[in-house]
C-alpha positions in Angstrom: 264.9 227.1 104.0 262.0 228.9 102.2 262.3 232.5 101.1 259.3 234.7 100.1 260.5 237.2 97.5 258.8 240.1 95.7 259.4 239.9 92.0 258.6 242.7 89.6 256.2 241.7 86.7 258.8 241.9 83.9 261.2 239.5 85.7 258.4 237.3 87.0 257.0 236.8 83.5 260.5 235.8 82.2 260.7 233.1 85.0 257.1 232.1 84.4 257.8 231.6 80.6 260.9 229.7 81.4 263.2 232.0 79.6 264.9 233.2 82.8 266.4 230.4 84.8 268.4 232.4 87.3 267.9 235.0 90.0 270.3 237.9 90.9 269.8 239.0 94.4 271.6 240.7 97.3 272.7 237.9 99.4 271.3 239.3 102.6 269.5 236.0 103.5 272.5 233.7 103.3 271.0 231.7 100.3 272.1 228.1 100.0 271.8 225.3 97.4 268.6 223.5 98.2 266.7 226.5 99.4 263.2 227.2 98.0 262.3 230.6 96.6 258.7 231.6 96.6 258.7 234.2 93.9 255.6 236.4 94.3 254.7 238.7 91.4 254.7 242.3 92.9 253.6 245.3 90.9 256.0 248.0 92.1 254.0 250.8 90.4 250.8 250.1 92.4 252.5 248.4 95.4 250.5 245.2 95.4 250.8 241.5 94.7 249.1 240.0 91.6 248.5 236.6 93.2 250.8 234.7 90.9 253.5 232.7 92.6 256.2 230.3 91.6 258.2 227.9 93.8 261.7 227.6 92.6 264.6 225.5 93.9 268.1 226.8 94.2 270.4 224.4 92.2 273.6 226.5 92.1 274.9 229.7 93.6 277.6 232.0 92.2 278.8 234.0 95.1 279.7 237.7 94.7 283.3 238.8 94.6 284.2 237.2 91.3 283.7 238.1 87.7 282.8 241.7 88.6 279.9 240.6 90.7 279.6 242.8 93.9 280.5 240.9 97.1 277.1 241.4 98.5 275.3 239.9 95.5 274.8 236.3 94.2 273.4 234.6 91.2 271.2 231.6 91.8 270.4 228.9 89.2 266.7 228.0 89.5 264.7 224.8 89.0 260.9 224.9 89.0 259.2 223.1 91.8 255.6 224.3 91.3 253.2 227.1 90.2 250.3 228.4 92.3 247.8 226.3 90.4 249.8 223.2 91.5 249.2 223.8 95.2 
């Protein structure tokens, strides 16, 4: 399944630069290994998209309820599939 997600610039840049390889999200979409996340850079101060996008695959999910992580949250390990200039 593909999920379109708003991502604030600070966090988008970290994924773009490959220093952030995970995503912490409320698991309100029932994320699964193999899902595709379309991370869309969203400037929350001006409420608009920048146009930059990343396609990321979900390689692993740490479900909430362990290690102090709230039950409604999850941490997803990401692998890059593509950048907007690739498609």
